[in-house]
C-alpha positions as CSV (number, residue, x, y, z in Angstrom):
1,M,0.0,0.0,0.0
2,S,1.5,3.3,-1.0
3,K,1.8,6.0,1.6
4,L,-0.8,8.2,0.0
5,N,-3.3,5.4,-0.2
6,Q,-3.0,4.3,3.4
7,N,-6.3,3.4,5.0
8,V,-6.0,5.2,8.3
9,W,-8.8,5.2,10.9
10,I,-8.7,7.2,14.2
11,M,-11.3,5.7,16.5
12,G,-12.2,8.2,19.2
13,C,-10.9,11.2,17.3
14,G,-10.7,13.7,20.1
15,D,-7.8,16.1,20.9
16,I,-5.0,13.5,20.5
17,G,-6.8,12.0,17.4
18,R,-6.9,15.4,15.8
19,R,-3.2,16.0,16.5
20,V,-2.4,12.6,14.9
21,G,-4.7,13.5,12.0
22,R,-2.8,16.7,11.4
23,L,0.4,14.8,11.1
24,Y,-1.1,12.8,8.3
25,Q,-2.5,15.9,6.7
26,N,1.0,17.4,6.6
27,E,2.0,14.4,4.5
28,G,-0.9,14.5,2.2
29,V,-2.5,11.4,3.7
30,K,-6.2,11.3,4.5
31,A,-7.0,9.9,7.9
32,I,-10.6,9.2,8.9
33,G,-11.8,10.1,12.4
34,W,-14.6,8.3,14.1
35,V,-16.5,10.1,16.9
36,R,-19.6,9.9,19.0
37,G,-20.4,13.5,19.8
38,E,-21.4,16.5,17.7
39,E,-18.6,18.8,19.1
40,S,-15.9,16.3,18.3
41,L,-17.4,16.0,14.8
42,R,-17.4,19.7,14.3
43,L,-13.8,20.2,15.5
44,G,-12.6,17.4,13.2
45,L,-14.4,18.8,10.2
46,E,-13.1,22.3,10.9
47,Q,-9.6,20.9,10.8
48,G,-10.4,19.3,7.4
49,L,-10.4,15.7,8.5
50,A,-12.7,13.1,7.0
51,M,-15.0,12.4,9.8
52,R,-17.6,9.7,10.6
53,K,-20.1,9.8,13.5
54,G,-21.6,6.8,15.2
55,D,-22.0,5.2,18.6
56,V,-20.1,2.0,19.1
57,D,-22.1,1.3,22.2
58,Q,-25.2,1.1,20.0
59,G,-23.5,-1.1,17.5
60,S,-23.2,1.6,14.8
61,F,-20.6,0.1,12.5
62,F,-19.3,0.7,9.0
63,P,-19.1,-2.1,6.4
64,I,-16.3,-4.5,7.4
65,F,-14.5,-3.9,4.1
66,A,-13.9,-0.3,5.2
67,L,-11.3,-1.6,7.6
68,D,-9.5,-3.9,5.0
69,E,-5.7,-3.6,5.7
70,A,-6.5,-0.5,7.7
71,L,-4.2,1.2,10.2
72,V,-6.4,1.7,13.2
73,Y,-5.7,4.0,16.1
74,W,-7.9,3.1,19.1
75,F,-8.2,6.2,21.2
76,M,-11.7,5.6,22.4
77,P,-11.9,5.3,26.2
78,P,-13.7,2.4,27.8
79,Q,-17.3,2.8,29.1
80,P,-17.2,4.5,32.5
81,T,-18.2,1.5,34.6
82,G,-17.2,-2.1,35.1
83,E,-13.8,-3.8,34.8
84,T,-13.9,-4.8,31.1
85,D,-13.6,-2.6,28.0
86,D,-16.8,-3.6,26.3
87,R,-16.3,-1.0,23.5
88,I,-13.1,-2.4,22.1
89,R,-14.4,-6.0,22.5
90,R,-17.5,-5.1,20.5
91,F,-15.4,-3.3,17.8
92,L,-12.9,-6.1,17.3
93,K,-15.7,-8.7,17.2
94,G,-17.3,-6.7,14.4
95,V,-14.1,-6.2,12.3
96,D,-12.7,-9.7,12.6
97,A,-9.4,-9.9,10.7
98,A,-9.8,-6.8,8.6
99,P,-7.3,-4.3,10.2
100,Q,-3.6,-4.6,9.5
101,R,-2.4,-2.9,12.7
102,V,-4.0,-1.5,15.8
103,V,-2.3,1.1,18.0
104,L,-4.0,1.1,21.4
105,I,-3.7,3.9,24.0
106,S,-3.7,2.3,27.4
107,T,-2.7,3.9,30.7
108,T,0.3,3.7,33.1
109,G,-2.4,3.1,35.7
110,V,-2.3,-0.6,34.8
111,Y,0.9,-0.8,36.9
112,G,-1.0,0.1,40.1
113,D,0.9,1.5,43.1
114,C,4.7,1.0,42.8
115,E,5.5,3.0,46.0
116,G,7.5,5.6,44.0
117,R,9.9,3.1,42.4
118,W,11.3,3.6,39.0
119,I,9.7,1.0,36.7
120,D,9.8,0.0,33.0
121,E,7.6,-2.1,30.7
122,S,8.7,-5.3,32.5
123,E,6.8,-4.3,35.7
124,P,3.9,-6.7,36.3
125,L,0.4,-5.3,35.9
126,K,-1.6,-4.9,39.1
127,P,-4.3,-2.4,38.3
128,A,-6.3,-1.4,41.4
129,A,-8.8,1.2,40.2
130,A,-11.7,0.1,38.0
131,R,-10.6,2.5,35.3
132,A,-7.2,0.9,35.1
133,K,-8.7,-2.6,35.1
134,R,-10.7,-1.6,32.1
135,R,-7.6,-0.5,30.3
136,A,-5.8,-3.7,31.3
137,D,-8.7,-5.6,29.8
138,A,-8.4,-3.7,26.6
139,E,-4.7,-4.7,26.4
140,N,-5.6,-8.3,26.9
141,T,-8.4,-8.0,24.3
142,V,-6.2,-6.7,21.5
143,Q,-3.5,-9.2,22.3
144,E,-6.1,-12.0,22.0
145,W,-7.3,-10.5,18.7
146,A,-3.8,-10.4,17.3
147,A,-3.2,-14.0,18.3
148,R,-6.4,-15.2,16.7
149,F,-6.2,-13.3,13.4
150,G,-2.6,-12.6,13.0
151,G,-3.1,-8.8,13.1
152,E,-0.5,-6.5,14.5
153,I,-0.9,-4.5,17.6
154,V,1.2,-1.9,19.6
155,I,0.2,-0.8,23.1
156,L,1.1,2.6,24.5
157,R,0.8,3.1,28.2
158,V,0.1,6.7,28.7
159,P,0.3,8.8,31.9
160,G,-1.3,12.3,32.4
161,I,-1.5,14.3,29.1
162,Y,-1.0,18.0,29.1
163,A,-0.5,21.0,26.8
164,P,-0.8,24.7,27.3
165,D,-4.5,24.4,26.1
166,R,-5.3,21.4,28.4
167,L,-4.3,22.4,32.0
168,P,-6.3,22.2,35.2
169,L,-6.7,26.0,35.3
170,E,-10.3,25.9,36.6
171,R,-9.3,23.7,39.5
172,L,-6.6,26.2,40.4
173,Q,-8.9,29.1,40.1
174,R,-11.3,27.5,42.5
175,G,-8.5,27.1,45.0
176,E,-9.0,23.4,45.5
177,P,-6.3,21.9,47.8
178,V,-3.5,19.5,46.9
179,L,-1.7,17.0,49.1
180,R,1.2,18.5,51.1
181,A,4.5,18.1,49.3
182,E,6.0,15.6,51.7
183,E,3.0,13.2,51.2
184,A,2.4,13.7,47.5
185,P,2.8,10.7,45.2
186,W,5.0,10.7,42.1
187,T,3.2,11.2,38.8
188,N,4.2,11.1,35.2
189,R,3.1,13.0,32.1
190,I,3.5,13.5,28.4
191,H,2.9,16.6,26.2
192,A,-0.1,16.1,23.8
193,D,2.0,16.9,20.7
194,D,4.7,14.4,21.7
195,L,2.1,11.8,22.3
196,A,0.7,12.3,18.8
197,L,4.2,11.9,17.4
198,I,4.7,8.7,19.4
199,C,1.4,7.3,18.2
200,K,2.3,7.8,14.6
201,R,5.8,6.5,15.0
202,A,4.5,3.4,16.8
203,M,2.1,2.7,13.9
204,E,5.0,3.0,11.4
205,A,8.0,1.5,13.0
206,A,7.2,-0.5,16.2
207,P,7.6,-4.3,16.2
208,A,4.3,-6.1,16.2
209,G,3.2,-6.8,19.8
210,A,5.4,-4.1,21.3
211,V,4.5,-2.2,24.5
212,Y,5.9,1.2,25.4
213,N,5.6,3.6,28.2
214,A,4.6,6.9,26.4
215,T,5.9,9.2,29.0
216,D,8.5,12.0,29.0
217,G,10.7,10.3,31.6
218,H,10.7,13.3,34.0
219,P,8.2,12.6,36.8
220,S,7.4,15.0,39.6
221,T,5.0,14.9,42.5
222,M,1.4,15.8,41.9
223,T,1.9,18.8,44.1
224,D,4.9,20.0,42.1
225,Y,2.8,19.6,39.0
226,F,0.0,21.9,40.3
227,N,2.4,24.4,41.6
228,T,4.3,24.6,38.3
229,V,1.0,25.0,36.3
230,A,-0.1,27.7,38.8
231,D,3.2,29.6,38.3
232,Y,2.9,29.3,34.5
233,A,-0.6,30.7,34.5
234,G,0.0,33.4,37.1
235,L,-2.4,31.9,39.6
236,P,-1.9,31.4,43.3
237,R,-0.4,28.1,44.2
238,P,-3.1,25.7,45.7
239,P,-3.3,25.3,49.5
240,Q,-1.8,22.1,50.8
241,V,-3.5,19.6,53.1
242,S,-2.5,16.4,54.9
243,M,-3.8,13.0,53.7
244,E,-6.1,12.9,56.7
245,E,-7.6,16.2,55.6
246,A,-7.7,15.1,52.0
247,Q,-9.9,12.2,52.9
248,M,-12.6,14.6,54.0
249,S,-12.3,17.2,51.3
250,M,-11.3,15.6,48.0
251,S,-13.3,13.6,45.6
252,A,-13.1,9.8,45.4
253,G,-11.6,10.1,42.0
254,M,-8.8,12.4,43.1
255,L,-8.2,10.3,46.2
256,S,-7.7,7.2,44.0
257,Y,-4.9,8.9,42.1
258,L,-3.3,9.8,45.4
259,Q,-3.1,6.2,46.4
260,E,-0.6,5.3,43.7
261,S,3.0,6.5,43.2
262,R,5.4,5.5,40.5
263,R,8.3,6.9,38.4
264,I,8.2,5.6,34.9
265,R,11.1,5.1,32.5
266,N,10.9,5.7,28.8
267,D,14.2,4.3,27.7
268,K,12.6,1.7,25.4
269,L,10.5,4.3,23.7
270,L,13.4,6.6,23.0
271,T,15.9,3.9,21.9
272,E,13.7,1.3,20.1
273,L,11.5,3.9,18.2
274,G,14.2,6.6,17.9
275,I,11.8,9.1,19.4
276,R,13.2,12.6,20.1
277,L,10.7,14.4,22.4
278,Q,9.9,18.0,21.6
279,Y,9.0,18.6,25.3
280,P,11.1,16.3,27.5
281,S,9.8,17.9,30.7
282,L,6.9,19.9,32.0
283,A,8.9,23.1,32.2
284,A,9.9,22.6,28.5
285,G,6.3,21.9,27.5
286,L,5.1,25.1,29.1
287,G,8.0,27.2,27.7
288,M,9.3,27.9,31.2
289,L,13.0,27.3,30.4
290,E,15.0,30.3,29.5
291,G,16.3,30.0,25.9
292,Q,14.1,27.0,25.4
293,D,14.1,25.9,21.7
294,S,11.3,23.4,21.0
295,D,12.2,22.8,17.3
């Protein structure tokens, strides 16, 4: 298949999908975005992407031949409840052996709590939160699909995604507290533009079955993250509370993130895929380094 005739589908074409689509547009390749909502449809169309709208939860599928030898990016999140990813299960059941390769966005949450240790892709999976269990199920599902049909898969385990236009500014403006620095867990992140580049490179060059930590390799504590973003935005740094106080004032979702701490290596990503990150740290990604050149 020539480059210009590639059959590229971006399933769940939100912010990251549109960034990936833009990379293909720059090469003169048409990528097709699949979305559920009107707003995502509008944003994709405004960018000039070929868009399709449908609800996988309701079984809205295109003809199977549309996926023949396709390169499929699966960015669609699992449904919000349960411990299995029913969406990707339903999709793969419907397409059988049609796609050539699937790049799946998973989460570093599948590693569970590592007590702040440095880890790599060899770390055993021990997801604790239901959202992480759904992602682990998605990984298992694509691996089973590949084994059954001989399709190619690549799994990207992604931490928190940020960019100057996707920061927790409203939370900071509300003055919501963070855990005090000495109790704060380690967290990891990746700039949205770097993630898009990683996704495309994984599709083009990763060995079939490969798994990568798609992180910038420069973790910080969650409190450091919020303080840095506040400084960047010219907002007051958030108040700090103890874990005991957090139990009474923070949402269950936020508390679940505070229960896990890990520092994640990205050596395999950089060496095996030859990735050169545009933004190898949060400060670089926010343009907070003097003389920073992001070219």
